[in-house]
C-alpha positions in Angstrom: 5.1 3.8 10.9 2.1 5.2 9.1 2.5 6.6 5.6 -0.3 8.6 3.8 -0.3 8.7 0.0 -1.7 11.5 -2.2 -4.7 9.4 -3.2 -5.8 9.1 0.5 -4.6 5.6 1.2 -2.7 4.9 4.4 -0.2 2.2 5.1 0.8 1.1 8.6 3.7 -1.2 9.0 7.2 -1.8 10.3 9.8 0.5 8.7 12.6 -1.5 6.9 14.5 1.0 4.8 14.4 4.1 2.6 16.5 4.8 -0.5 18.0 7.9 -2.1 14.8 8.6 -4.1 12.7 8.5 -0.8 11.0 5.2 -1.6 10.0 3.6 1.7 9.8 -0.2 2.4 7.4 -1.4 5.1 6.9 -4.9 6.4 3.8 -6.6 7.9 1.7 -3.7 6.4 -2.0 -2.9 6.5 -3.6 -0.7 3.9 -6.5 1.5 4.8 -8.7 2.9 2.0 -12.1 4.5 2.5 -12.6 2.9 5.8 -11.8 -0.7 4.7 -8.5 -2.5 5.7 -6.5 -5.3 4.1 -3.2 -6.9 4.9 -0.6 -6.3 2.1 2.6 -7.7 3.7 5.9 -6.1 2.6 5.5 -3.2 0.2 7.5 -0.4 -1.4 5.8 3.0 -1.4 7.2 5.3 -4.1 8.6 8.6 -2.7 6.6 10.6 -5.2 3.3 9.3 -3.7 4.1 10.0 -0.1 2.4 13.0 1.5 2.9 12.3 5.3 4.9 10.0 7.4 4.2 9.4 11.1 6.1 7.3 13.6 3.8 5.4 16.0 4.4 3.4 19.2 8.2 3.5 19.7 7.8 1.0 22.6 7.6 -1.9 20.0 11.3 -1.3 19.2 
């Protein structure tokens, strides 16, 4: 799954769960910001910051 935030950052990782306030938890996540990447592991992205959610590569499932 790829999640884009309002500040332009993108997070790509494996979807784990979502809660009632639309917070998303991703595992084994990579953050992309201004062309640079870093591994951030498991993260929670607040629902208020999410601008776009894309599902990628369903063959992994």
